[in-house]
N, C-alpha and C positions, 0 to 999 in steps of 0.2 A: 255210207261209211266204207272206206276202202278195206279190203281184206288182203293180207300179204301171206304168201307161202314161201318159206325160207328153206331152200335146199343148201346144205352145207352149214347148217345153223350151229354146229358144235365147233367149227373152226375159229381161228383167231379173229377174223373179220365177221364171220357169221353170228357169233354170240353178241357182238356189239351191234350188229344190224337189228337183231331181235330186241335188244335193249332200247335202241333209238326208236324203233317202230312203236314200242309200247309207250315210250315217253311222249310220242306224238299222238297217242290215242288211237293207233291203228290196230284193228283186229289182226292178230299175228298167229300163224300156225308154223311152228318150228319142226322141221323134219329131222328125225333121229333114226339112224339105222337100227332096225329091230334086233340085230345080232350084236350090237355094241355092248361090251361088258359094263359100260357106264351108263346104259340107257336109263336106269332108275335115277341116277344122280342128275342126269340132264333133265329128266322130266320134272324133278323137284325144283331144279334151278330155273327152268323156263316158266313153270307154273307160278313160281313166286313172283315173277315179273308180270303175271297176268296173261301170258301166252298159252296157247293150246299146243299140244304135242302130237305129232303124227308119226307113226311107226311103220308106214307102208314100206314093203320090201322094194328093192330096186328091180322091178319087173315092169315092163311096158304097160300091159293092160291094167295091172294093179295101180300103177301111178296115175294113169289116165282116169281110172275110176275115183281115185282119191281127189284129184283136182276137180272132177265133175261134181263131187260131193261138197268140197270146200267152196267152189266157185270163186277163186281168188281174182282180184282185179290186178294184182301184181305178183309175179313169180320172180324171186331172187335166185339166180344160179351162181353159187359161190363155191363150187366144187374144185378140188385140186389135190394132187398128191405131191410127194417130194421124192428125190432120189433115195433118201434114207429109208422111207417107208416102202418104196418099190423093192429095194434090196432085202428088207426084212420080210416082205411078203413072199419074195422069190425063195428065200431060205426055207419057207414053210410050204412050198409048192403052189403058192397062189400067184395070181397075176394082178399087179397094181402098178400101172404105168400111165404115162401121160395120154397114151392112146386109149387105154381102157377106162380111165377115171376122168381126166380133164376133158377129153373129147367124148368118150363112150357114154358115161353116165349123164353128162350134160346134154348130149344128143337125145338120150332116152327121155330126159325131162322135157326137152323142147318138143319132141314128138307127142308126149303125153299132154302137154299144154295145148297143142294144136288139135288133137283128137278129142279133148275133153269138152270142147264147145264153149269153154269159159272165156276165151279170147283175152287173156291177161296181158298186161305189159310185161315183157320179159327183160329183166335187168341182169345183164351178163357181166360178170367180173372177168375181164380178159387180162392183158398185161401190156406194159410199155414195150415198144419195139416190135409188136406184131406187124407182119407184112407178108404179102403173098410171095411164095418162092423161098421162104427161109428154110435153112437146113437144120435149124435148131429144133429138136423134137418138142420141147416145151412150148415154144412160140408157134410151131407148125400146128399143134393140136388146137390152139386158140384161133389161129387164122382160119382153119377149116370150120370151126364152130361158128365164127363170125359170118362166114360165107353162107352156111346153112341157115343161120338166123335171119339174114337179109332175105333169103328165099322162102322163108316160112310163112310170110304174110302176117305175122304177129307184130303189133307195135313193140318197139324195143328201145333200150338204152344200153350202150356198151361203154364200160369204164376200163381204161387202160392205165392203171396206177403204176408207179415205179416200185421199188422194193418196199414191201409192207412189213414193218418190223417195229419193235419198241420194247422198252424195259418191262412192259406189262404183259408180255407173252408168258403163258403158263409153262410152255415148253421152252427150256433154255436153249438158245442158239448163239453161243458166244462168238463163233466165227462170223455169223451173219451180222450180229450187232457191231463187231469190230469193223467189218467191211462198210457198214452203213455210216459209222462215225467218220471213217476216213473219207468216204465219198462225199458225205454231207459237208465236211470241212472244206474239201476242194471246191465244191459248188458254191459255198459261201464266199470264197475268194473270187470265184468267177462272177458272182453277183456284184461284188464290190467293183469289179472291173467293167461292169456294164451288161453282163450276160444274165440279167435277172430272169428273163423268160426261160432260158435254158435251165437255170437253177431251180425255178419253180416246177418245171416239168419233171426233173430227174431226182430231186431231193426225196429221201425216204419219207414214208408216211405211216402213222400208227393205225392199228385196226380201228380204233375209236374214231379217228379223224376221217378215215375212208368210209366207215359206216355212216357217219353223219352226211357225207356227200352223196352216198348211194341212196339213202332215204330221201334226201332233198330232191335228187333227180327223179326218183321213182314217183314222187308226188307232184312233180312239176309238169303240167300239160305241155309246156313249151319244149320239154326235153326229148319228146318222142323222136326217134330216128337219129339221135345224136351219138357220136363216138367222142367220149370225153377223155382227154389226156390228163397227165398229172397236174398241170397248172390249173385245170378246171375242177380239180378235186380238193382244193385247199379251202 
């Protein structure tokens, strides 16, 4: 039976990945930051789904030891921050940036997976528009991680979804939802004019729909080594 370790389990997509994995009967270990003020709530929520909860700190040797203990066949890397959280962290003297979280913590997880000896399939949540040489800090962090992942020797799947949003977000993001509605409407018109592939690639996707695709790809032997764009995540 496969075993999945989900890093970023408390995020919008991560919590849906945990739910989808358990619905598929996969042994699931959901990682929660031990210093989270909501750790107890997340433990109760995930255990109600039949998942296990791991509270390993974000430390390289500790994470490698955790993965060596769990022996996952799949590791989901669903980590990321936002400009809003980065600004909030900076106001308290902390560092939370695309470089430190989106790249740094995912790189730590990747190194831990390599050194653990478990050799799991590494399912990485990247982003649409990632390419080498980009000057966008958000995309550059993911391009760098994709490069490291290919060099790691681990089996992998990379997903590059478009905007991930939906009315089911617990954190209200009215501007994000408004932008998605406008963009999706324009893409619907483009599809009617024949640009169906373009519309499928860039139309926004909900966390639940993305999670279903990630779990499907994680469990598909034929998906190894694939980079999947938005139209492959529907």
